[in-house]
C-alpha positions in Angstrom: 18.8 -6.8 42.2 16.2 -8.7 40.1 13.2 -6.7 39.1 9.2 -7.8 40.1 6.4 -7.8 37.6 5.3 -4.5 39.1 8.7 -2.7 39.1 9.5 -3.2 35.5 6.0 -2.5 34.6 6.5 1.1 36.7 9.7 1.4 35.0 8.5 1.0 31.6 5.1 3.4 32.4 7.6 6.1 33.4 9.5 5.8 30.2 6.5 6.1 28.1 5.3 8.8 29.9 8.3 11.0 29.3 8.2 10.4 26.1 4.7 11.9 25.5 6.0 14.6 23.4 8.6 12.8 21.3 5.4 10.5 20.5 3.3 13.4 19.4 5.7 15.2 17.3 6.4 11.8 15.5 2.8 11.5 14.8 2.4 15.4 13.3 6.2 14.7 11.1 4.4 11.3 9.8 1.2 12.2 8.9 2.4 15.7 7.1 3.9 13.1 4.4 0.6 12.0 2.1 0.4 8.3 1.5 -2.6 8.2 -0.4 -3.2 5.4 -3.1 -2.0 5.7 -6.9 -5.7 4.5 -7.8 -6.9 7.6 -5.2 -4.9 10.3 -7.3 -1.9 9.7 -4.9 1.8 9.1 -4.7 1.5 5.7 -2.4 3.3 5.5 0.6 7.0 5.4 -0.4 8.1 8.4 0.8 5.9 8.0 4.5 8.2 4.6 4.6 11.5 5.8 3.9 11.2 8.8 6.6 9.5 5.9 9.2 12.7 3.5 8.3 15.4 6.1 9.2 13.4 7.5 12.3 13.2 3.9 13.8 16.8 2.6 13.7 18.0 4.1 16.9 14.6 2.5 18.5 16.3 -0.9 19.4 15.1 -3.0 16.6 17.7 -5.6 15.7 16.7 -6.4 12.3 14.9 -4.0 9.9 13.5 -5.2 6.3 11.9 -4.1 3.4 9.6 -6.4 1.0 8.5 -4.0 -1.6 5.6 -5.1 -3.8 5.5 -3.2 -7.3 2.0 -1.9 -8.1 0.7 -2.6 -11.7 -1.2 1.0 -11.8 -0.1 2.8 -14.5 4.2 2.6 -15.1 4.1 0.6 -11.8 4.5 2.2 -8.5 6.9 1.0 -5.5 4.4 -0.2 -2.4 6.7 -0.7 0.6 6.1 -2.9 3.3 8.5 -2.5 6.6 9.1 -4.9 8.9 11.1 -4.5 11.9 12.0 -6.9 14.8 13.3 -7.1 18.4 14.6 -10.3 18.9 13.8 -12.0 22.6 15.7 -13.9 25.1 14.5 -17.1 23.9 15.4 -17.6 20.2 12.8 -20.4 19.9 9.9 -18.2 21.5 7.1 -17.0 18.9 6.8 -13.6 17.8 4.4 -10.8 18.7 3.4 -8.6 15.8 1.8 -5.4 15.4 0.6 -5.0 12.1 -0.5 -1.0 11.2 -0.5 0.6 7.7 0.9 3.5 6.3 -1.4 4.4 3.4 -4.4 6.6 4.4 -7.4 7.9 2.2 -7.7 11.4 0.6 -8.4 14.2 2.3 -11.9 14.8 0.6 -14.0 18.0 0.6 -11.2 20.6 1.9 -14.1 23.1 2.6 -14.9 20.4 5.3 -12.0 21.0 7.1 -10.8 23.5 9.9 -7.3 23.2 9.1 -4.9 21.6 6.1 -5.6 18.2 6.3 -1.7 17.6 5.5 -0.1 19.6 8.3 -1.3 18.0 11.4 -2.2 21.1 14.4 -2.2 20.2 18.1 -6.1 21.4 18.8 -6.3 21.7 22.7 -5.5 18.1 23.8 -5.8 16.6 20.4 -4.2 16.2 17.2 -5.9 16.6 13.9 -4.5 16.3 10.5 -5.5 13.4 7.9 -4.2 10.1 8.9 -3.9 10.9 12.9 -6.5 8.2 13.6 -6.5 5.6 11.0 -3.5 4.2 11.1 -1.5 6.6 12.8 -1.8 7.0 16.2 -1.2 2.6 16.6 1.4 2.9 14.3 3.3 5.2 16.2 2.5 3.8 19.7 3.6 0.2 18.8 7.0 1.6 17.6 7.5 3.7 20.7 6.4 0.6 22.5 9.6 -1.0 21.4 11.7 2.1 21.8 10.8 2.0 25.6 11.9 -1.0 26.1 14.9 -0.8 24.9 15.7 2.7 26.7 14.1 1.1 29.8 16.9 -1.6 29.3 14.4 -4.5 29.1 14.6 -7.7 27.0 11.1 -9.7 26.5 11.4 -13.2 26.6 9.4 -13.6 22.8 10.4 -11.6 19.6 8.4 -8.6 19.1 7.9 -7.5 15.7 6.5 -4.3 14.0 5.2 -4.3 10.3 4.4 -1.1 8.6 2.0 -2.6 5.5 0.8 -0.8 2.5 -2.6 -0.6 0.4 -4.7 -1.6 3.3 -7.5 1.0 2.4 -7.5 -0.6 -1.1 -7.7 -4.2 -0.6 -4.2 -5.1 0.8 -3.1 -6.6 -2.5 0.5 -5.0 -2.1 0.8 -4.9 1.6 -0.3 -7.6 3.7 -1.7 -10.5 1.2 2.1 -9.5 -0.4 3.9 -10.1 3.0 2.2 -13.1 4.1 3.9 -14.8 0.8 7.4 -13.9 2.0 7.9 -16.6 4.8 8.0 -14.0 7.5 5.3 -14.9 10.2 5.5 -18.6 11.8 3.3 -20.8 13.2 2.5 -20.0 16.5 3.0 -16.1 16.5 0.8 -13.8 18.1 -0.9 -11.3 15.7 -1.6 -8.1 17.0 -3.6 -5.7 14.4 -4.5 -1.8 15.9 -6.9 -0.6 13.4 -10.3 -0.7 15.1 -11.7 0.4 18.3 -14.6 2.5 20.5 -13.6 5.9 22.9 -13.3 3.9 26.2 -10.5 1.0 24.5 -13.0 -1.4 26.0 -13.7 -3.8 23.0 -11.8 -6.1 21.4 -12.4 -7.4 17.7 -12.1 -11.2 17.0 -14.4 -11.4 13.8 -15.5 -9.6 10.8 -18.3 -10.1 8.2 -17.7 -10.5 4.1 -17.2 -7.7 2.1 -18.3 -7.2 -1.4 -17.8 -3.7 -3.3 -19.8 -4.0 -6.1 -20.0 -1.2 -9.2 -22.8 -1.2 -11.4 -22.7 0.2 -14.8 -26.2 0.5 -16.9 -25.4 1.4 -20.6 -28.0 2.9 -22.9 -28.4 5.5 -25.3 -27.3 9.2 -24.7 -30.0 11.9 -26.1 -32.1 15.1 -25.5 -34.3 14.9 -22.6 -37.0 16.6 -24.8 -36.9 13.4 -27.4 -37.2 10.3 -24.6 -38.6 7.9 -27.4 -34.9 8.0 -29.2 -33.1 7.3 -26.4 -32.5 5.1 -23.5 -32.3 6.4 -20.1 -29.3 4.4 -18.7 -30.1 6.7 -15.0 -33.4 5.3 -15.2 -32.4 1.8 -15.5 -29.9 2.1 -12.7 -32.5 3.9 -10.3 -34.5 1.0 -10.8 -31.8 -1.6 -10.5 -30.3 0.1 -7.0 -34.1 0.4 -5.4 -34.6 -3.8 -6.3 -31.0 -4.6 -5.0 -31.3 -2.4 -2.0 -34.5 -4.3 -1.3 -34.1 -8.0 -2.3 -30.7 -8.1 -0.3 -32.0 -6.5 2.7 -35.2 -8.5 2.9 -33.4 -12.2 1.9 -30.0 -11.8 4.1 -32.4 -10.8 7.2 -29.9 -13.1 10.1 -28.6 -11.6 13.0 -25.4 -12.3 15.0 -25.0 -10.4 18.4 -21.4 -10.9 17.9 -21.3 -8.1 15.6 -22.5 -4.3 15.7 -24.9 -3.8 13.8 -25.9 -7.6 14.4 -27.1 -7.8 11.0 -25.6 -7.7 7.0 -25.6 -4.0 5.4 -26.1 -3.5 2.0 -25.3 -0.1 1.2 -25.7 2.4 -1.8 -22.8 4.3 -1.7 -21.1 6.0 -4.6 -22.8 7.4 -7.7 -20.7 8.6 -10.7 -21.7 11.8 -12.3 -23.0 10.9 -15.7 -24.2 14.0 -17.6 -23.0 17.7 -16.9 -26.7 19.3 -17.8 -30.7 18.9 -17.0 -31.5 18.5 -20.4 -29.4 15.5 -21.4 -30.9 11.8 -20.9 -27.5 9.8 -19.7 -26.2 6.9 -22.3 -24.4 5.6 -19.0 -24.7 5.4 -15.3 -22.5 3.9 -12.7 -23.3 3.6 -8.8 -21.7 1.4 -6.5 -22.8 -0.9 -3.4 -21.2 -1.6 -0.2 -22.0 -5.0 1.5 -20.7 -6.4 4.9 -22.2 -10.0 5.1 -22.5 -12.0 7.8 -20.3 -15.1 7.4 -23.0 -17.5 7.7 -24.2 -16.6 3.9 -21.7 -17.3 1.6 -20.7 -14.5 -1.1 -21.2 -16.3 -3.9 -24.8 -17.2 -3.0 -25.0 -13.1 -2.6 -23.6 -12.6 -5.7 -25.7 -15.2 -7.6 -28.8 -13.1 -6.2 -27.2 -9.3 -7.1 -27.1 -11.5 -11.1 -30.5 -12.5 -10.7 -32.0 -9.1 -9.9 -29.9 -7.3 -12.9 -31.1 -10.2 -15.2 -34.6 -9.0 -14.6 -34.0 -5.5 -14.8 -31.9 -6.0 -17.6 -34.5 -7.7 -19.5 -37.4 -5.6 -18.5 -35.5 -2.7 -20.0 -33.6 -4.4 -22.7 -30.3 -2.6 -22.0 -26.7 -3.8 -20.9 -25.7 -4.0 -17.3 -22.4 -5.0 -16.0 -20.8 -5.8 -12.6 -17.4 -5.5 -11.2 -16.1 -6.0 -7.9 -14.0 -3.5 -6.4 -13.3 -6.0 -3.6 -14.3 -9.3 -2.4 -13.4 -11.1 0.7 -15.6 -14.3 2.3 -15.5 -13.8 6.0 -12.6 -15.2 8.1 -13.2 -17.5 10.7 -13.3 -16.2 14.2 -10.5 -15.6 16.5 -11.0 -17.9 19.5 -11.9 -15.9 22.6 -9.5 -17.4 24.8 -6.5 -17.2 22.7 -3.2 -16.0 24.3 -3.5 -12.7 21.8 -6.4 -12.0 23.5 -5.9 -12.9 26.6 -2.8 -10.6 27.1 -4.6 -7.9 25.5 -7.6 -8.3 27.3 -5.0 -8.0 30.8 -2.9 -5.3 29.4 -6.4 -3.0 28.9 -7.5 -3.4 32.2 -3.9 -2.5 33.6 -3.7 0.5 31.8 -7.0 1.5 31.2 -8.8 0.5 34.0 -12.2 -1.6 32.3 -12.5 -5.2 31.6 -13.0 -5.6 27.6 -16.0 -7.3 25.7 -14.8 -9.3 22.4 -17.3 -9.3 19.0 -17.1 -8.9 15.6 -17.4 -5.7 13.2 -18.4 -4.9 9.6 -15.1 -3.2 8.6 -12.3 -5.2 7.4 -8.9 -5.4 8.5 -5.7 -7.0 7.8 -6.7 -9.8 10.4 -8.5 -11.5 8.1 -5.8 -12.4 6.3 -4.3 -13.9 9.0 -7.7 -15.5 10.2 -8.3 -17.4 7.1 -4.5 -19.0 7.6 -5.0 -20.2 11.1 -3.5 -17.3 13.1 -5.8 -16.1 16.3 -5.8 -12.2 15.9 -7.0 -9.3 18.2 -7.5 -6.2 16.4 -7.9 -3.2 19.1 -7.1 0.4 19.5 -8.4 3.6 21.8 -10.0 5.6 19.5 -13.0 8.1 18.8 -14.0 6.8 15.1 -13.1 10.0 13.3 -11.3 8.1 10.9 -12.2 9.2 7.4 -14.0 12.5 8.2 -13.0 15.5 7.8 -11.1 17.1 10.8 -9.9 13.5 11.9 -8.3 13.6 15.2 -6.9 11.7 18.1 -6.5 12.3 21.9 -2.9 12.9 22.8 -3.9 10.5 26.0 -4.8 7.5 24.1 -1.5 8.0 22.0 -0.1 7.5 25.1 -2.3 5.3 27.0 -2.0 2.7 23.8 1.8 2.7 24.0 1.5 1.7 27.3 -0.6 -1.5 26.2 1.3 -2.4 23.8 4.5 -2.2 25.7 2.6 -4.2 28.8 1.5 -6.8 26.1 5.0 -6.9 24.9 6.2 -7.2 28.7 3.9 -10.5 29.1 3.9 -12.2 26.1 
C-alpha cells in the first residue's frame, strides 16, 4: 500500500516521540564532553566529535567523513569537522544541509552555576549544562531526524546532510570556512543553520549585521599614583577613548532597519583587561574591547576609518600610542530571499509541528549562515530556544528537543 503524505508524517512523528529519552540522554552525554576552543583555554572539539562519529554510525547515514583543520594556536590543535550524508532517491537532487557546531563557550564564573556545567542534569522539564542549547539541542535534533527517517523506512527524494563544525564561537576559520574550500556544497543545495531562535519558535532569521570585535591598547608609563607627573596614565587615555568611541559611533551610524531587532547598529564596550593589581599604581598599559554589530548599509571599512580617526585625536591629545587589532571582522552578507525554498519548507514545517505562523527577520548575532550567503546560497536560521546560551545555568526544554527534531524531519520529508 502506498503511504499518503499524512501517514508518512504521522509515522515519522510517532518514531520521534518514541525516541524522547534517547534524545535527552544523547544530549546529556555529548555535553559532558567539554569542547572549548584552545584560545579560551580548552582542548578543542576532537574528543566530542570522535564520540559523535561513533554514535551516529547506526543512525542510517550512508557516508560519514571528517575534514580536519589544524589550528595554528600553540603547537597546533586538530579542529575536526564531521560531514554525514544520507542519500536520496534522486541522484541529481540537491542536498538539504543542517549546519551545527560542536564547540561551546567556557563555563564562566562557576559560582553562578547551581550544578556542574560539565555534568548536565535534568531539572524538572529542562536539561541544564554548558552547551545544551548552544548548539547541543539543534545538533542532536538534526541527527535524530535522520535516524527517525531511517527507522521509519523512509527514503527522501533529496539528499540529507548533517555537518558538525568546529570553531563557530571564535570566528569559524577552522570550521565552516575550512569546509567551504572542500567542494562539498553544490549549487542549488539548501542550507539550514539551527543556531538562533526564540521561545515561541516563530522567527526565521534571514539576515545578519556586520560584526566588528575591536581590541584597543593604550601604552603609557607605569608609576606610583602619588607621582603622576612622572607617569603616563594609560587607563585615563583608555577611558577617554572608550567614551568618545561610544558617543561618536552611536551618533554617526544611527540608521534603522525594521528587519532587525534591535533595528539599529550596536556599539558596545565589553571586556576590560586587568591592568595593575593595586590601587596606588598608575597603569602603563590599558586594554579594552568593543563589540560592534553594524547594519549592512554601513561598510565596515567606513566604520573602521571613523574608529581610527577618534584614536588619532585621543592619541595626539595625550601623546600616547594607541593600538587597534581586530578579533573578528565580517561584512554583512546578502539577505536570504524570504520566498526561497529553504525558508518555505522550514516555515511550513514550523506551522505543522508547533502551530505558529513564523515571521522572517534579521539578528545582530553571527552564524555560519553568513558564510554561505556570501557564496550565493539561500540560508535559513531557526531553532526553538529560550536564549539561555552563554549564560550560567544554560538550559533547554526537553519538549523543545522533540519539537525541533520533528521540524527537521518534516523539512527532510518535504524537501
